[in-house]
C-alpha positions in Angstrom: -55.8 -1.0 54.3 -55.9 1.4 57.0 -52.3 3.0 57.4 -50.9 3.1 61.0 -50.0 6.4 62.6 -46.2 6.0 61.7 -47.2 5.2 58.0 -49.4 8.2 57.8 -46.7 10.3 59.3 -44.2 9.1 56.7 -46.7 9.7 53.8 -47.3 13.4 54.9 -43.5 13.9 55.3 -42.8 12.4 51.8 -45.3 15.0 50.3 -43.5 17.9 51.9 -40.4 18.0 49.5 -39.1 21.4 49.0 -41.0 22.7 52.1 -40.2 22.5 55.9 -42.6 20.7 58.2 -43.1 21.2 61.9 -44.9 18.2 63.6 -45.7 17.8 67.2 -46.7 14.6 68.9 -48.6 14.1 72.2 -48.6 11.0 74.4 -47.2 7.6 73.5 -49.8 6.7 70.9 -47.6 8.1 68.1 -50.8 10.0 66.7 -50.2 13.4 65.1 -51.6 16.3 67.1 -50.7 19.1 64.7 -48.5 20.0 61.9 -47.6 23.2 59.9 -46.2 23.6 56.6 -43.6 26.5 55.9 -42.9 27.2 52.3 -39.2 27.5 51.3 -39.8 28.5 47.8 -37.0 30.7 46.5 -38.3 34.3 45.2 -36.5 35.6 42.2 -35.9 39.3 43.4 -35.4 40.3 39.8 -39.1 39.7 39.1 -39.9 42.5 41.6 -38.2 45.0 39.4 -40.4 47.3 37.1 -38.6 46.2 34.0 -36.7 47.9 31.1 -39.8 49.0 29.3 -41.2 50.8 32.3 -37.9 52.3 33.0 -37.7 53.7 29.5 -41.3 54.9 29.4 -40.6 56.6 32.8 -37.5 58.7 31.4 -39.3 59.6 28.1 -42.4 60.7 30.0 -40.3 62.9 32.3 -39.1 64.8 29.2 -42.4 64.6 27.6 -41.2 63.0 24.4 -42.2 60.1 22.1 -39.8 57.3 21.4 -40.5 57.8 17.8 -39.1 61.3 18.1 -35.7 60.3 19.5 -32.6 59.2 17.6 -31.9 56.2 20.0 -32.9 54.9 23.4 -30.7 52.5 25.3 -31.8 50.8 28.7 -29.8 48.5 30.8 -29.5 47.1 34.3 -26.6 48.9 36.1 -24.6 47.2 38.7 -22.5 48.5 41.8 -20.1 46.0 43.4 -21.7 43.2 41.6 -25.2 43.9 42.8 -28.1 45.5 40.8 -28.3 49.3 41.5 -30.7 50.9 39.1 -31.8 51.1 35.5 -29.9 53.4 33.3 -31.7 55.0 30.4 -30.0 57.1 27.7 -31.7 58.7 24.6 -31.1 61.7 22.5 -33.4 64.2 20.5 -32.0 66.6 17.7 -29.7 68.7 20.2 -30.3 67.2 23.7 -28.7 64.0 25.2 -30.6 62.7 28.3 -29.3 60.3 30.9 -31.6 59.0 33.7 -31.2 56.5 36.5 -34.4 54.8 37.4 -35.2 52.8 40.7 -35.5 49.1 40.3 -38.6 48.7 42.3 -40.6 51.9 42.3 -39.7 53.2 38.8 -38.8 56.5 40.3 -36.5 58.9 38.7 -33.2 58.9 40.9 -31.1 61.1 38.7 -31.3 62.8 35.2 -28.6 64.6 33.3 -29.2 66.8 30.2 -26.4 67.7 27.7 -27.0 70.0 24.9 -24.8 69.9 21.9 -23.8 73.3 20.6 -23.7 72.2 16.9 -27.3 72.3 15.8 -26.6 70.2 12.8 -25.2 67.3 14.5 -27.0 64.2 13.1 -24.7 61.5 14.2 -23.1 60.2 17.4 -21.8 56.8 18.8 -25.2 55.7 19.9 -27.4 56.2 16.9 -26.9 57.1 13.2 -29.6 58.0 10.7 -28.5 56.8 7.2 -30.8 59.2 5.3 -28.8 62.0 6.9 -25.2 60.7 5.6 -24.8 63.1 2.9 -25.8 66.0 5.1 -23.3 64.8 7.6 -20.5 64.7 5.1 -21.3 68.2 3.9 -21.5 69.5 7.6 -18.1 67.8 8.3 -16.4 69.5 5.2 -17.9 72.9 6.0 -16.4 72.6 9.5 -13.0 71.9 8.1 -13.1 68.2 9.2 -11.6 65.5 7.0 -14.3 63.2 5.8 -15.5 60.0 7.4 -14.4 58.0 4.4 -11.0 59.6 4.9 -10.9 58.6 8.6 -12.0 55.1 7.8 -9.3 54.8 5.1 -6.6 56.0 7.3 -7.6 53.4 10.0 -7.7 50.5 7.5 -4.3 51.4 6.1 -2.7 51.6 9.5 -4.2 48.1 10.3 -3.1 46.7 6.8 -6.6 45.6 6.0 -8.1 46.0 2.6 -11.8 47.4 2.6 -12.9 44.2 0.7 -11.8 42.2 3.8 -14.0 44.4 6.2 -17.5 42.9 7.1 -18.7 46.2 8.7 -17.3 49.6 9.6 -18.8 52.6 11.4 -17.4 56.1 11.8 -18.8 58.8 14.2 -17.7 62.0 16.0 -17.3 61.5 19.7 -18.2 64.4 21.8 -16.7 65.7 25.2 -18.8 68.3 27.1 -20.9 68.8 24.0 -17.9 69.6 21.8 -16.7 67.5 18.9 -13.5 65.6 19.9 -12.4 63.0 17.3 -13.6 60.5 14.9 -14.1 56.9 16.1 -13.7 54.2 13.6 -14.8 50.7 14.4 -14.5 47.7 12.0 -14.4 44.1 12.0 -12.4 41.8 9.5 -14.0 38.9 7.7 -13.4 35.5 9.3 -11.9 36.9 12.4 -14.2 36.2 15.2 -14.7 38.3 18.3 -12.2 40.8 17.5 -12.8 44.5 16.0 -10.6 47.4 15.6 -11.0 50.8 17.3 -9.3 54.0 16.1 -9.6 57.6 17.4 -8.7 60.1 14.4 -8.2 63.8 14.7 -11.0 65.5 13.0 -8.7 68.0 11.2 -5.6 66.5 10.5 -6.4 62.9 10.2 -3.7 61.9 12.8 -4.2 58.6 14.5 -4.7 59.3 18.3 -5.3 55.8 19.5 -5.4 52.4 18.0 -6.6 49.3 19.7 -8.5 46.2 19.5 -11.5 45.1 21.5 -13.5 41.9 21.9 -17.1 41.5 21.1 -19.7 38.8 21.0 -18.9 37.0 24.2 -22.2 38.2 26.0 -22.0 35.5 28.6 -18.3 36.3 29.3 -17.3 32.7 29.2 -14.2 33.3 27.1 -15.5 32.4 23.7 -17.9 33.4 21.1 -20.5 30.6 20.8 -24.1 29.5 20.5 -24.4 30.2 24.1 -24.0 34.0 23.4 -26.6 33.9 20.7 -29.1 32.5 23.3 -28.2 35.3 25.7 -28.8 38.0 23.1 -32.1 36.3 21.9 -33.3 36.5 25.5 -32.2 40.1 25.8 -34.0 41.0 22.7 -37.2 39.4 23.9 -37.1 41.1 27.3 -36.3 37.9 29.3 -32.8 39.1 30.3 -31.1 42.4 31.2 -27.6 43.3 30.0 -25.1 45.2 32.1 -23.4 48.2 30.4 -20.3 46.1 29.6 -22.4 43.3 28.2 -24.4 45.7 26.1 -21.3 47.0 24.5 -19.9 43.5 23.8 -23.4 42.6 22.3 -23.2 45.5 19.9 -21.8 43.2 17.1 -21.6 45.6 14.3 -20.5 48.6 16.5 -23.4 51.0 15.7 -24.1 51.8 19.3 -27.4 49.9 19.4 -28.0 46.3 20.3 -30.9 45.1 18.1 -31.9 42.3 15.8 -29.1 43.2 13.4 -26.5 42.4 16.0 -28.4 39.0 16.6 -28.3 38.3 12.9 -24.5 39.2 12.7 -23.7 37.1 15.6 -25.4 34.0 14.1 -23.7 34.7 10.8 -20.3 34.7 12.6 -20.9 31.4 14.3 -22.7 29.3 11.8 -21.8 30.8 8.4 -18.2 31.9 8.5 
C-alpha cells in the first residue's frame, strides 16, 4: 500500500525523536520538497577532559620522577563556584612535596608549588605512610624530643573515653606548616559507630591536646547517610569512571590514612554490610 504524502510526512517525523526537523512544503499538493535533520544530542563536557591519569602523568613527567619513586600521589577534580576548574595533583618524594594544577582540556601545567621539608629523615606525613619505616619514625621522634606516636594516640583515646579494643582503626602522623613539624594528628574510628571519626591535634613535646573534634566520613555522595550508594560512587572512582572533589576525597578516605584506595572500599563495605 502506497502511503499518502501526509502519511509519509508523519512517518518521517515519528523517526526523528530526539532530533529537530525542519520541513518546507511547496504548493498545495502536500508533497515534501525538502527536510533537514539537526541533532540535539547532549554532549557530556567531562568526556573532553584529559582525565586524571593524564594529569598525574603530566605532573610526574614535569618533575622527571616515576610514580614508583614517590611516597604518594593524589589526583582530583577541583571546583570553583560549583564549576570544574582544573585537576589538582599532589605527590611527595623523600624531601620534596609537589602541588600541581593541570588544565582540564589541554593537560597543560597551570601552576606548580614545591615545598622542601627541612628534616631529611621525615618518612611520614598526612597523605602517605610507609609501614616498614615505622620503627625508624619512632626513633626519630624520640631523638627530636617528641612524645611517641603511641603516646599521642593513648592521650586522644583517653580523652574520648574509648578503649583501644573498641577502635577499628587509628592513624597518627605529624602535620607540617611551611615545612616545619607542627603537631601530631590522631584520627580513629570506633567500632559500630558508622560515619563518625575522632580527630585530635596533639603537641609534639608536651602531649597537650590542642584541638579535639569529630568529623563525618563515608557519605561520598553527600546525601546525608552512609549507604550502598556511597559504595557505588567509590567503586566508580577507583575504576576511573568518576572524579572526586577534594571534599569528597577526604570523606572517602575511610581509614584516615590520607589515600583513597581499595582498602577504603573494603572498609566502607564492611561498615555497611557486616557491622
